N, C-alpha and C positions, 0 to 999 in steps of 0.2 A: 424503489424501496423507501419506506418512510424514515428509517433510521439514518443517522449520519455518522460519518467517520470522524473520530476524534484523535488528537495527538496526546497520548499519555506520556508526557515528557519524563515523569518519574520512573517509568518502566521502559523508556526508549522504544515505544512501539505505537503504531497506529491501531485503533480498535474499532470494531463494528459489532454492535449488539444485534442479534437476530433471535427474537424471543428470549429465552433464558440462556441461550448459547452465545459464545464470544469468538469471533474470528479476529485474528491479529496479524500484524506484520512487524517483526522486529527490525530495528535500524540502528546504525551507528552514525554519528555526526562527524564530518570533517569540516575544516574551515570553509570549504566551498561547495559541499554536497552532502546529501543524505544517502547513505548506502543501505538499501533494504536488503537485509541478510537472510530473512526467513519469513515465509508466509504460512500461516496455520489456519485451517478451517476445520471445525469439528466434523468428524466422520458423518454424522447425521445430516450435515448441511452440504456435503460435497455434491457436485453435479448440478447445482442450482444457480451458479453465477455469483455466489457470495464473494469468493476471492477476487473476482474481477471488479465487483462493486467496491470492495475494500481498497484495492490498488487504485482504482479511479479516484476515490475520495482522498487517498493519501497523496496522489499526484496533484490533485486540486489544492490541497493544503501546502504542498511544496511549492507549487506555482505562486500561490498567494504570498508566501514568504520570500519569493524572489531567489530561491535556491535551486540547485540542480540535483539530479538523482543519478545514482549508480545502481544498476541491477546486480545485486549480489546473490540472487537466488533464481533458479530456473523459471519459476512462475512469472516473475517480473520480467525476465528476458523475453519470454513468450508473449506476455501482455504487450510490451513495448513493440515487439515485432508486428503484432496485430493492430496496433493503434499508432500509425505514423503521425497522427495529429499531436502526439505528445513528444515527438522527437526533439523539439526545442528544449525539453527539460533534461535531456541526457547529457551528463558531464563527460 
């Protein structure tokens, strides 16, 4: 995917533009971790791997910042189960 995930700190969410649509993952910060609380993909984009691309990008940003992640929504739990290479990020 050509687009990249960005951290919209003002809205406390990671965002991914796909055409004119926006997928996002809301988060809350703690002193030691980012809790991803909800992942939202527009209905028209579902089933195309967009949410996975969003979470992969979010985890890359979290890793770059040297922080840990807490899966606060079912999609992130499932993503982390399927991607053991990211287990080092789990708080």
